[in-house]
N, C-alpha and C positions, 0 to 999 in steps of 0.2 A: 778494575771491572773484569770479571772472569769471562772466558770465552762462551760458556753456556748462557751467561746473562746476555751477552751481545747477540747470540743466536736467537734467544727467546724474544728479545726486544725487536730484532730485525723481522722475525716472523710476524709479530704482532702489528708492526707498522704496515706490512703488506696486507694483512687481514683487514686493517682499518680502511685501507684504500677502497675496498669493495663493500665494506660494512661499516658505515659511520659510527655505529655503536661500539666498534672496536677501539676507538680512540681512548675510551675510558681504561681499557686494559693496557694500552700503551703508556698512559700516565702512571698507572699503578706500578708497572715494571720499571719505569724511569725513576719513580720515587724509591723503590727498593734498591735499584742499582747505583744511584748517585746520592743517597741520603739527603733527599730534599724534603721541604715541607710545603712547597707549592709548585705545581707543574701546569704550564699554560701553553695553549696553541690558539693564536688569535690573529686577526687581520687588522692592520693599521692603515688608515687612509689619511695621509698627511695633509692632503688638500682640504678635506672635510674636517680634519682634526677629530676623527672618530675611531673607535675600536669596536670590532665585532668578534665576539668569542666563538671559537669552534669547539674547544674542550678545555675547560678551566677547572683545576682541582686545587683545593687548599686556600682559596680566596673567598671571603664572605661576600654576601650580596651587598653589604654596605660599601665595601671597598671596590667592588665591581662598578657600582654606580659612580664612585668618585674618581675612577681611574683617569678618564679623559681630562678632567679639570687639573689633575696633578701632573699627568704625563706631558701634555701639550703646553708646556711652559717655556719661556725664553731661556731660563737658566738650566734646563734639563740637557745634559751633554748627550743623552741618548738620541735626541732629535737633531743634534748637530753633528752626528758622526755616521752619515749614511754609508760611508765606505765600509763600515763594520757590519752593515746590513745587506751586503751583497750575498747572493747565494753562494755557498761554499766556504764562507768565513765563519769561524767560531769566535764568539766574543765572550769575554768575562769582564767583571768589574775591574780586574787588574789590567786587562788589555785596554779597557776604556781609559784608564788613567795614563797608560803609556801612550795612547793615541794623542792625548792632549798634553803630555809631559807634565801632568798634574795629578798625583795620586789621590788627592782629596776632592777632586772636582765634583764627583757624583754625590758625595756626602754633604756638600754645601747646597745642593739643589732642593727645590720644593718637592720634587718627585720623591727624593729619598726621605726627607723629613716629614712629609705629609702622608706618604703612601707606603713606602718600604719599611721604614723604621718602626712605625706604630704596629706593624704586623710581625715585628722581629725577623724581617727579611734583610739580611746584610750582604749576602753574596749571590751572584747570579752567573749563569752560563747559558748562552743561547745561540741560535742559528736562524737563518732565513731560508727555509726550504723552497719558497715560491714567491715570485713577484708577478702580479698580473694586473694590467690596466691601471698602473699607478698605486696599487694596493700591495702592501708588504705583509706576508704571512710570517709570523715569528713563533718559534718554539723556544720558550724560556723556562729554565729550571732555577728555583730560588731556595736558599736555605739560610738558617739563622747564623748570626755572627759567631756564636760559640762553637759551631762545628768547624768553622774555618773556611778559607777560600777553596775553590776547586783545584785539586792537585794536578800537576802535568799529566799524570797517567789517566786521570778522569777526562781531561780535555782531549787527550789522544783518542780515548775510546769514543767520546762524543763525536769527534771528527770522523772516525771510521763509520759512524752511523749516519752522518749527514747525507751521504749519497743515497742511502736507502729512503730517508725521509723525503728527499727531493723527488725521487722516482715515484714514491707512493702518492705524494700529493698531486703530481701530474696525472697519475692514473685516476685519482679521485675527481679531479677537475674534468677529465675526459668523460668519465661515467656520469657525473652529475649533469654535464652539458647535454649528453645524449638523453638522459632522463627527462630534462626540461624540454628538449626538442620533441620528445615523444609523448608529451602530455596529451596531444591529440593521438588517438589510437592508431598505431601503424597498420593494424589489420584493417581498420576502416579506410585509411588513406589509400591502401592498396586496391580498394574497390572503385576509386574515383577515375573517371575518364580524363581528368586534368592532371597535369604534372604538379607534384608537390615536393619541394626541396627545403630542407632546413640548413641554414648556413650561418656562419659567423659574420660579423660586420665587414670582414675583408673577403667574404665570399668563399671561405673554406667549407666544403660540403660535409655535413654531419650525418644526413640521412636523406634518401629520396625514395619515392614510391616507384612502382613499376612503369607507369607512363613516362615519368621524367627519365628513368633509366633508358627507356627505348629512344627517347629524344637525344640523349647524350651519345648513345652508341651510333646513331646515324651521323653525328658530327657535321650536320648541314648548317644549322643555325646556332645551336648551343652545344657545349661540350664540357667535359671535366678535364682540366689540365693541371697537373701537379696538385691534385686534390681540391682545386678551386673551380667554381662555376664561372664560365666565360662565354661570351658571345663570339662566334667565329668572325663576324664582320666588325672591323675595328671601330667605326663610328657607333655601332650598337654596343660594343664593349664599353665605350666611354659613358654611354647613357646608363648601362647596367651598373657600373661603378657608382655613378651619381645616385641612382635609385636606391642602392644598398646603403650608401652613406646617408641619404635623406631619411630612409626608414629607421636607421640606427639612431640618428640624432633626434628623430621625432619623438616628442614626449606625449603631448595631448593637445587637442583643440576642440572647437565646438562640434566637429563632426565625430568626435569620439575615437579618434585614432585611425584615420583612413590610410589606405595603402599608397605607396609610391609606385606609379605605373609607367611602363614604357611599352612600345610595340617592337616586335622583332620581325623584320621583313622576311618574306619567303617568295620564291619564284612563282609567277602566275601559273595556274589560276588560283593557287592557294592564297587565302587571305593571311595577313600578318598574325603571328602569335601575340597574345597580350600577356605580359609578365608584370606581376605586381608583388611588392614586398611589404610585409608588415612586421613590426617588432613585437615579439611575444614577451610577456612578463617573465622575469627570471625567478619569481617566487621567493621563497625563504631558504633556498638551498645553501649549503655551507660554502661552496666554492663556485659553482656555476653562476651565481648571481653576479659575478664580476663581468661576465660577458653575455649579455642578453642575446637570445637566438632570434634570427630573422626567419620567417616563413615566406618562401617564394612560391607563388602560384602561377603556373604556366597554362594558359587557356588557349585551346585551339577553337576558333569560332566556327569551324566546319564540323565540330563534334556536337551532337545534340546535348542540350543541358539536362542533367540527370534529376534535378529537383523539381518535381511537379508542384503546382500550386495546391493540388488536393492533398499532397503529402504534408506540406507545410501547415495547411489548415488543420489537418487531423492531429499532427504531432504537437503543435504549439497553440492551436486555437487562433491562428492569424486570420485577419480579414483578407479578402482578395487583394486589396491595395498593399497591405503589409507583405503578402506573399510575393507580389511582383517586385517590390523593393528588395526583399531578401534574395530573390533569384538574381537580380542585377548585381547585388553586392557580392554574392558568392562567385559571380563570373569574373571578379577581380577588378572591378572599376571603383573609382572614388565615389563619394556620395553625390556630387553634382552630376556625374555621368549616369549613376544609377537612378537618380531622380528623373532624368530625361528619358531613360530606357523604360522606366515604370510609368511614364506619363503623368508626372506630378512636378510641382515646383520644388526648388531647393529647400525653401522654408518648410513646406509640407513634409518633405523627406526627413528633415531634421526632427520634426515632431514625431513622425512614425518611428524613427530610429530609437528614440527614447522609449517608446512603447515596446519595440522589439527587444531592447535590453531587459525590460521587465519580464517579458514572456519567456526569454531564454536564460534569464538569470545571469546576464553578462553585464559588463560595464564599459566596454570599448568596442569599436567596430571590428578590430582584429580578433577580439575574443568571440564576438558574434559569429564571424565567418568560420573561425576554428570550431565553434560549437556545432554549427550546421553541418560542416564537413564530418565531424566525428559522429553525430547522431544519425545522419541521413545518407552516409556514403554507401550503405548496403544496397541501395536501389540501383546503383550503377554496376557496370560490368566488372568482374573480378580481374585482378592482375597480380603481379608479384613485385615485392619490393625488397630492398637490401640496404645495408650500410655501404654506400658506394665509395670506393676509393679513387676511381678514375684511372687516368693513364699513368 
């Protein structure tokens, strides 16, 4: 592989990190550089026995549909050689045979005979640029038997490229995670009098609005340390970790996906802050879906609530009772607490919540709260937000 080809492919890889449409160019350059007939970038979830394509070229729809049934089989050596799927390792069909001390092990498998051979795919070369949350991202190049196995010089060139692939995919994950976390407009969030923070399940801060940033800078109750959201008080920190973990593990319930809430004590006469965390859907993004984002709402009860009942009635056609419940939900409480604040029973609140979903075109409580923040934040005071890195 010539140096100009390596340079072109490297540049294309980094372009694809910021523009997902660029992966098609990466595959076209890989095809020309390595004489392949199929070029694939995909994610494997071994626990779920599933494959999710990122960019696949040279494979027909029929064989895409049959991949999982052929690949996740007991006699497929590819699923029994996880050491070859570590980031930084280049694997070929020859190296797979050497790993098992059996040159013919792949060709005896169902995967080869049901999936590779019918497509005239006899030789492969691949790498694992990324492993996230138990999911393995593979880049595999395949070509016919008649072309012959990948030569040592080709393997060396591919190995030189793997560092760039790994860096590019990490950038892509970061950008897509930020994109998902900013599904609620950051401009709108910066107008809220409440603190809003987007974090990972482990508390790593992805974005915060101006109010949250001010809270963190004071370092009295909450702070950012090593890029993570923490409570200054150790007992509160334990509760915070539990709330984030509960929100992350939480899938759905009859309440439509309520928040996990804690209080953050403050010196008198200030009342405690209310902190609630909800898990946002990761959507259909290519990489960020592996790590759903949590939205953390920090409410100061001493700050007037920005959402008037009149505004909710005008914007969504809510009844007064529905508006009262919406106000309580946006304040960061669970449905039971919101029902009490709105002066209704829990069962009545559950009924109203379903109506609110219809009026706001949402399907879960977390989506409802995010929608109200996005649409109605402009009535609150302005502020400034940033991608906060912390101390």
